[in-house]
C-alpha positions in Angstrom: 34.0 31.2 -3.4 33.6 29.0 -6.6 30.6 29.2 -8.7 27.6 26.6 -9.0 28.3 24.1 -12.0 24.4 24.2 -13.4 25.2 22.5 -16.9 24.1 19.2 -16.2 20.9 20.1 -14.4 18.7 20.1 -17.3 20.0 16.4 -18.2 19.4 15.3 -14.9 16.3 16.8 -14.8 15.0 15.6 -18.2 16.0 11.9 -17.3 14.6 11.7 -13.6 11.3 13.0 -15.2 10.6 9.9 -17.3 12.3 7.6 -15.0 9.5 8.8 -11.8 6.8 8.2 -14.9 7.7 4.5 -15.3 8.4 3.9 -11.7 4.8 5.2 -10.8 3.4 3.6 -13.5 5.0 -0.1 -12.4 3.6 0.8 -9.2 0.2 1.5 -10.1 0.4 -1.7 -12.2 0.9 -3.9 -9.4 -1.9 -2.8 -7.2 -4.8 -4.7 -6.8 -8.5 -2.8 -7.2 -11.2 -3.9 -5.6 -13.5 -5.8 -7.9 -17.1 -6.3 -7.2 -18.4 -9.6 -6.7 -19.7 -11.6 -9.3 -23.7 -12.0 -9.2 -25.2 -15.6 -9.0 -28.1 -16.4 -10.7 -30.0 -18.3 -8.2 -33.0 -19.7 -8.3 -34.9 -18.2 -4.8 -38.2 -16.9 -4.9 -38.3 -13.6 -3.8 -39.8 -12.6 -0.8 -43.5 -10.3 -1.2 -42.5 -8.2 1.7 -39.0 -7.7 3.7 -40.9 -9.5 6.8 -40.9 -12.7 5.4 -36.9 -12.3 5.5 -36.8 -12.0 9.4 -37.8 -13.8 12.4 -40.4 -12.1 14.3 -42.1 -12.9 17.4 -45.7 -11.5 17.5 -47.0 -10.7 20.9 -51.1 -11.0 21.0 -52.9 -10.2 24.0 -54.3 -12.8 26.3 -57.5 -14.0 25.0 -58.9 -14.3 28.9 -57.3 -12.4 31.9 -55.2 -14.5 34.1 -56.6 -15.5 37.4 
């Protein structure tokens, strides 16, 4: 049975590592990362309470009983 020739393995592995590193770097370079939205400088008046931001319906008791 012939013996396995491992003389080129070192060269193959040592050239594969930088190649894989470069491929990974190129892949990461092309990725689109999330960028937070820019804050707009608006001149809106800030409401005093959170209730002013919502539509609310107030149910009041009847002033007189129904007949």
